[in-house]
C-alpha positions as CSV (number, residue, x, y, z in Angstrom):
1,Q,-0.1,0.0,0.0
2,V,1.4,3.4,-0.8
3,Q,1.6,6.1,1.6
4,L,2.8,9.6,1.5
5,V,2.8,11.0,5.0
6,E,3.5,14.9,5.3
7,S,4.3,16.6,8.6
8,G,5.8,20.0,9.7
9,G,2.8,22.3,9.1
10,G,1.6,24.9,11.7
11,L,1.0,28.4,12.5
12,V,3.8,30.9,11.9
13,Q,4.1,34.7,11.8
14,P,4.8,36.5,8.5
15,G,8.7,36.3,7.9
16,G,9.0,33.2,9.7
17,S,10.2,29.7,8.5
18,L,8.7,26.1,8.5
19,E,10.2,23.0,7.2
20,L,7.7,20.3,5.8
21,S,8.6,16.6,5.2
22,C,7.1,13.9,3.3
23,T,8.0,10.2,3.8
24,A,6.9,7.7,1.1
25,S,6.2,3.9,1.7
26,G,5.2,1.3,-0.7
27,I,6.8,2.6,-3.8
28,I,10.2,2.4,-5.4
29,F,11.2,5.9,-4.3
30,S,13.9,6.5,-6.9
31,F,11.4,5.7,-9.9
32,Y,9.4,8.9,-8.9
33,A,9.7,12.5,-9.4
34,M,8.6,14.2,-6.2
35,G,6.6,17.5,-5.8
36,W,4.9,19.7,-3.4
37,Y,1.5,21.5,-4.2
38,R,-0.6,23.5,-2.3
39,Q,-4.2,24.6,-2.2
40,A,-5.6,27.6,-0.5
41,P,-9.4,28.0,0.2
42,G,-11.4,28.7,-2.9
43,N,-8.3,28.1,-5.1
44,Q,-7.2,25.2,-7.5
45,R,-4.3,23.2,-6.3
46,E,-1.1,24.6,-7.7
47,L,2.5,23.5,-8.1
48,V,5.0,24.8,-5.5
49,A,8.2,22.8,-6.6
50,V,9.0,19.8,-8.2
51,Y,12.3,17.8,-7.7
52,T,12.9,15.6,-11.0
53,S,16.7,14.9,-10.6
54,P,19.7,16.2,-8.7
55,G,20.3,19.8,-9.6
56,N,16.7,19.9,-11.5
57,T,14.2,21.3,-9.2
58,N,11.5,23.7,-10.6
59,Y,9.7,26.2,-8.3
60,A,6.6,28.3,-8.7
61,E,7.7,32.0,-9.3
62,S,5.9,33.0,-6.3
63,V,8.2,31.0,-4.0
64,K,11.5,31.3,-5.9
65,G,14.4,32.4,-3.6
66,R,12.4,31.7,-0.4
67,F,11.4,27.9,-0.7
68,T,14.1,25.0,-1.0
69,M,13.0,21.5,-1.9
70,S,15.4,18.8,-1.1
71,R,15.4,14.9,-1.4
72,D,16.9,12.1,0.7
73,N,16.5,8.8,-1.1
74,A,17.8,6.7,1.6
75,K,15.1,7.9,3.9
76,K,12.5,8.0,1.0
77,T,11.8,11.4,2.2
78,V,11.4,15.0,0.6
79,Y,11.6,18.3,2.4
80,L,10.3,21.8,1.7
81,Q,12.1,24.5,3.7
82,M,10.1,27.5,3.6
83,N,11.5,30.9,4.5
84,S,10.2,34.5,4.4
85,L,6.7,33.2,4.7
86,K,4.0,35.5,3.6
87,P,0.2,35.3,4.4
88,E,-0.5,34.3,0.9
89,D,1.5,31.1,1.5
90,T,-1.4,30.0,3.7
91,A,-2.8,26.6,2.2
92,V,-2.8,23.1,2.7
93,Y,0.4,21.6,1.3
94,Y,0.4,18.3,-0.5
95,C,3.2,15.9,-1.3
96,N,3.0,14.1,-4.8
97,A,4.8,11.2,-6.3
98,N,4.8,10.9,-10.1
99,H,6.2,7.7,-11.7
100,R,8.8,8.8,-14.3
101,S,7.8,6.4,-16.8
102,N,4.1,5.5,-16.5
103,G,2.7,8.6,-15.0
104,R,1.3,6.9,-12.1
105,H,1.0,9.2,-9.2
106,Y,-0.1,9.6,-5.5
107,W,-0.8,12.2,-3.0
108,G,-0.3,12.7,0.6
109,Q,-3.1,13.7,3.1
110,G,-1.9,17.3,3.2
111,T,-0.6,19.5,5.9
112,Q,-1.9,22.9,7.0
113,V,0.3,25.9,7.0
114,T,-1.0,29.2,8.1
115,V,1.0,32.4,8.1
116,S,-0.5,35.1,10.2
117,S,0.3,37.6,13.0
């Protein structure tokens, strides 16, 4: 059974930092490109960052320079370091695993990030 388990969300003041993590089980981790998405109330789910291979991470323009995605294949875990957080970063953040060849993909349950004073 495939599971993606996110953690690390919470309430933070504007300008603060949070680190999200997502640990996978039930998949051959190296076969998957991993990504972070977010969905704010009333909005569609949007891409935050996608890590396809070492040195190849794509970021949404709105988070470039503030967010950093990393990957630890040994731990089957990806991270999203979020700095200089803004109220508009408030959303539920989801982890995604997308098979590099067949397009099969999986979602985590999401973790809430709230940026507010």
